[in-house]
C-alpha positions, 0 to 999 in steps of 0.5 A, a space after each residue: 486475456 489480461 495477465 494482471 489483476 490490476 491495471 496501472 490506472 487502478 493503482 491507488 497512488 493517492 493512498 500510497 503517498 499517504 505513507 510516503 510512497 510516491 508515484 515516482 518511487 513505484 515507477 522506478 521499481 524494476 519491471 518484474 517487481 511492477 508486474 508482481 504488484 499488478 498481479 496482486 503479489 507483495 512489493 519488496 520492502 520499501 521505506 514508508 513514513 507514517 504520522 502517529 496520533 501524537 503527531 510523531 513521524 515514524 520512519 519504517 520499512 514495509 511491504 504492500 499489496 493491492 487487494 479488492 475489497 467489496 464495498 458496494 460501490 458502483 462496480 461493487 469493489 474498491 481498491 485497497 493497499 494493505 501495508 504492515 505499519 509499525 506501531 507502539 503500544 504502551 512503549 512496546 514496539 510492534 506492527 499491525 496490518 493496515 488496509 486503506 481503501 480508495 474509491 
């Protein structure tokens, strides 16, 4: 029986790279952290980079977790990375949760 919810092949590196989290960065994490991520638990706090709608680059730190979303695809699911992303609204800093899915 597989103890992990997600295999290495399922990790959506393309999605994570949109936030500046490269395959190398993820691969350099300690083994117990990688096992936690593959089990569906949150990552440690990691540095990310996000471009806002005005073209500004926002540097922040956040966690991510892997989740399956029912998308009706071939296997009925798509793998998503859920991140807490910093945003500002009318000049007030805050954050929101963003879930980005890949095929």
